[in-house]
C-alpha positions in Angstrom: 12.1 9.0 -35.1 11.8 5.6 -33.3 8.5 4.7 -31.9 11.4 3.5 -28.8 12.3 7.2 -28.2 11.6 7.7 -24.8 13.2 4.0 -24.4 16.7 5.5 -25.7 16.1 8.5 -22.8 17.2 6.4 -19.8 19.0 3.4 -20.8 18.1 0.4 -22.8 15.0 -1.3 -20.6 13.9 -4.9 -20.7 11.0 -4.8 -22.3 7.2 -6.3 -21.4 7.3 -8.0 -24.9 10.4 -10.0 -24.8 9.9 -13.9 -24.9 12.8 -15.1 -22.6 12.9 -11.4 -19.3 12.3 -9.8 -22.2 16.9 -8.4 -22.7 17.6 -9.2 -26.3 14.2 -7.0 -26.8 14.8 -4.6 -24.8 18.9 -4.1 -26.2 17.2 -4.5 -29.9 14.6 -1.5 -29.5 17.3 0.5 -26.7 20.3 0.7 -30.6 17.5 0.0 -33.6 18.0 -3.0 -34.3 16.1 -6.1 -35.2 15.4 -8.7 -32.4 16.5 -11.2 -34.4 19.9 -9.9 -34.6 20.6 -9.1 -31.3 19.2 -13.4 -31.0 21.5 -13.7 -33.8 24.2 -12.6 -32.1 23.8 -14.7 -28.5 23.2 -18.0 -30.2 26.8 -17.6 -31.9 27.7 -16.6 -28.4 26.9 -19.2 -27.1 27.9 -21.6 -29.3 31.6 -19.8 -29.7 31.6 -19.3 -25.5 30.0 -22.1 -24.5 26.6 -22.1 -22.7 26.7 -20.6 -18.9 28.9 -18.1 -19.7 25.9 -16.6 -22.2 23.6 -17.2 -19.3 25.4 -16.0 -17.4 26.0 -11.9 -18.5 22.1 -13.0 -19.7 20.8 -12.8 -15.6 23.0 -9.9 -14.6 22.1 -8.3 -17.5 18.2 -8.7 -16.4 18.9 -8.2 -13.2 20.5 -4.6 -14.2 18.3 -3.3 -16.7 15.2 -1.4 -15.4 11.9 -3.3 -16.8 10.6 -1.1 -19.6 7.7 1.8 -19.1 3.7 0.4 -18.6 2.9 3.6 -20.9 5.2 6.2 -23.0 7.1 9.0 -20.6 6.0 11.8 -21.5 7.8 14.4 -19.7 11.2 14.8 -17.3 8.4 14.6 -14.3 7.3 11.4 -15.2 10.8 10.7 -15.8 12.1 11.5 -12.4 8.6 9.7 -10.6 10.1 5.7 -13.0 13.5 6.3 -12.7 13.1 7.2 -8.2 10.4 3.4 -8.1 12.8 1.2 -9.8 15.4 2.0 -7.5 13.4 2.7 -4.1 9.6 1.7 -4.7 9.5 2.6 -0.7 10.0 6.3 -1.2 7.7 5.8 -4.4 5.1 4.6 -2.5 5.7 7.6 0.3 5.6 9.8 -2.7 2.5 8.9 -3.8 1.1 8.8 -0.3 1.9 11.8 0.6 0.2 13.2 -2.9 -3.2 11.1 -2.6 -3.6 13.0 1.6 -2.9 15.9 0.0 -4.9 16.1 -2.7 -7.5 13.9 0.6 -7.3 17.2 2.4 -8.3 19.4 -0.5 -11.7 17.0 -1.0 -12.2 17.5 2.3 -12.3 21.7 2.8 -14.3 21.8 0.1 -16.6 19.4 1.3 -16.3 21.2 4.4 -18.0 24.9 2.5 -20.4 22.9 0.6 -21.8 21.2 3.3 -21.7 24.6 5.9 -24.4 26.6 6.8 -22.6 29.9 5.3 -22.8 28.0 2.5 -26.6 26.8 2.0 -27.4 30.2 3.2 -25.4 31.6 0.6 -27.3 29.8 -1.9 -31.0 30.8 -0.4 -30.0 34.1 -0.6 -28.4 33.4 -4.7 -32.0 32.3 -5.9 
């Protein structure tokens, strides 16, 4: 199994370790080729068709391809969150804010329970 298995599940991603925008490395990782051959193909296409058509296609590809996740995606929920983040960062930020608010409410309830006079009396009574 390839070390880039998680990249194939969501389609080709732009690599964070690429030289120029990560398109060649991302395609090489997705199709399990060596990046050298993808770059050679790009140079041959540039020589055969001219500089501007290839540069235009390369820039379009970099805009269409999503950036590679910072860490490997382990579950379907993480893939769904990453997809939602890439598609709409505002929606993902709202989801994260709602989750943080829920956690904060739980922490406040625990703090209220621990600092309540009943908790202090129960603690003294048990000891």
